[in-house]
Short mmCIF file of the C-alpha atoms (twelve columns), coordinates in Angstrom:
data_MODEL
# 
_entry.id   MODEL 
# 
loop_
_atom_site.group_PDB 
_atom_site.id 
_atom_site.type_symbol 
_atom_site.label_atom_id 
_atom_site.label_alt_id 
_atom_site.label_comp_id 
_atom_site.label_asym_id 
_atom_site.label_seq_id 
_atom_site.Cartn_x 
_atom_site.Cartn_y 
_atom_site.Cartn_z 
_atom_site.pdbx_PDB_model_num 
ATOM 1  C CA . MET A 1  -5.304  -19.713 -41.224 1 
ATOM 2  C CA . SER A 2  -8.417  -21.746 -41.059 1 
ATOM 3  C CA . PRO A 3  -11.512 -20.273 -39.408 1 
ATOM 4  C CA . SER A 4  -11.223 -22.657 -36.437 1 
ATOM 5  C CA . THR A 5  -7.610  -21.572 -35.844 1 
ATOM 6  C CA . GLU A 6  -8.576  -17.894 -36.028 1 
ATOM 7  C CA . ASN A 7  -11.378 -18.475 -33.533 1 
ATOM 8  C CA . LEU A 8  -9.015  -20.283 -31.196 1 
ATOM 9  C CA . VAL A 9  -6.485  -17.427 -31.360 1 
ATOM 10 C CA . LEU A 10 -9.215  -14.852 -30.728 1 
ATOM 11 C CA . GLU A 11 -10.505 -16.916 -27.834 1 
ATOM 12 C CA . HIS A 12 -7.046  -16.999 -26.249 1 
ATOM 13 C CA . LEU A 13 -6.536  -13.272 -26.807 1 
ATOM 14 C CA . ARG A 14 -9.865  -12.517 -25.115 1 
ATOM 15 C CA . ALA A 15 -8.919  -14.726 -22.167 1 
ATOM 16 C CA . ILE A 16 -5.548  -12.946 -21.879 1 
ATOM 17 C CA . ARG A 17 -7.258  -9.545  -21.983 1 
ATOM 18 C CA . ALA A 18 -9.768  -10.587 -19.309 1 
ATOM 19 C CA . THR A 19 -6.951  -11.786 -17.073 1 
ATOM 20 C CA . GLN A 20 -5.022  -8.575  -17.642 1 
ATOM 21 C CA . ASP A 21 -8.105  -6.488  -16.794 1 
ATOM 22 C CA . LYS A 22 -8.549  -8.458  -13.564 1 
ATOM 23 C CA . HIS A 23 -4.895  -7.915  -12.658 1 
ATOM 24 C CA . SER A 24 -5.266  -4.180  -13.342 1 
ATOM 25 C CA . GLU A 25 -8.271  -4.000  -10.994 1 
ATOM 26 C CA . ASP A 26 -6.383  -5.928  -8.319  1 
ATOM 27 C CA . LEU A 27 -3.380  -3.622  -8.653  1 
ATOM 28 C CA . ARG A 28 -5.586  -0.526  -8.262  1 
ATOM 29 C CA . GLU A 29 -7.082  -2.013  -5.097  1 
ATOM 30 C CA . ILE A 30 -3.639  -2.891  -3.714  1 
ATOM 31 C CA . LYS A 31 -2.336  0.625   -4.419  1 
ATOM 32 C CA . GLY A 32 -5.334  2.131   -2.632  1 
ATOM 33 C CA . ARG A 33 -4.832  -0.075  0.413   1 
ATOM 34 C CA . LEU A 34 -1.102  0.671   0.449   1 
ATOM 35 C CA . GLY A 35 -1.857  4.396   0.403   1 
ATOM 36 C CA . ILE A 36 -4.107  3.977   3.433   1 
ATOM 37 C CA . ILE A 37 -1.410  2.013   5.267   1 
ATOM 38 C CA . GLU A 38 1.176   4.698   4.450   1 
ATOM 39 C CA . MET A 39 -1.097  7.413   5.870   1 
ATOM 40 C CA . GLN A 40 -1.721  5.396   9.031   1 
ATOM 41 C CA . TYR A 41 2.010   4.775   9.459   1 
ATOM 42 C CA . ALA A 42 2.796   8.476   9.047   1 
ATOM 43 C CA . ASN A 43 0.135   9.365   11.620  1 
ATOM 44 C CA . LEU A 44 1.458   6.788   14.069  1 
ATOM 45 C CA . SER A 45 5.038   7.931   13.520  1 
ATOM 46 C CA . ASN A 46 4.061   11.552  14.280  1 
ATOM 47 C CA . ARG A 47 2.270   10.496  17.447  1 
ATOM 48 C CA . LEU A 48 5.298   8.496   18.613  1 
ATOM 49 C CA . ASP A 49 7.589   11.465  17.942  1 
ATOM 50 C CA . ARG A 50 5.361   13.705  20.066  1 
ATOM 51 C CA . MET A 51 5.264   11.114  22.849  1 
ATOM 52 C CA . ASP A 52 9.071   10.860  22.773  1 
ATOM 53 C CA . GLU A 53 9.326   14.636  23.151  1 
ATOM 54 C CA . ARG A 54 6.874   14.602  26.053  1 
ATOM 55 C CA . VAL A 55 8.725   11.790  27.838  1 
ATOM 56 C CA . SER A 56 12.035  13.630  27.367  1 
ATOM 57 C CA . HIS A 57 10.485  16.776  28.830  1 
ATOM 58 C CA . ILE A 58 9.130   14.824  31.817  1 
ATOM 59 C CA . GLU A 59 12.514  13.155  32.400  1 
ATOM 60 C CA . LYS A 60 14.255  16.539  32.386  1 
ATOM 61 C CA . ARG A 61 11.753  18.035  34.847  1 
ATOM 62 C CA . LEU A 62 12.140  15.062  37.199  1 
ATOM 63 C CA . GLY A 63 15.913  15.241  36.930  1 
ATOM 64 C CA . LEU A 64 16.209  11.719  35.581  1 
ATOM 65 C CA . VAL A 65 18.583  12.753  32.782  1 
ATOM 66 C CA . ASP A 66 21.381  15.274  32.408  1 
ATOM 67 C CA . VAL A 67 20.256  18.479  30.730  1 
# 
């Protein structure tokens, strides 16, 4: 290979590596945000479960449902 061809190949490889590094950083950020969303969903789900239990208890005490 001629020196200009080698330089061109190296230039492309460096560009590919830079793009791959950027994608890796983006993926890390996305995974972190997804983890936060999962924690918030779990917290919300637990709160809704507790509210459902409380409403069921209130309905039973008021005689709105069969025991």
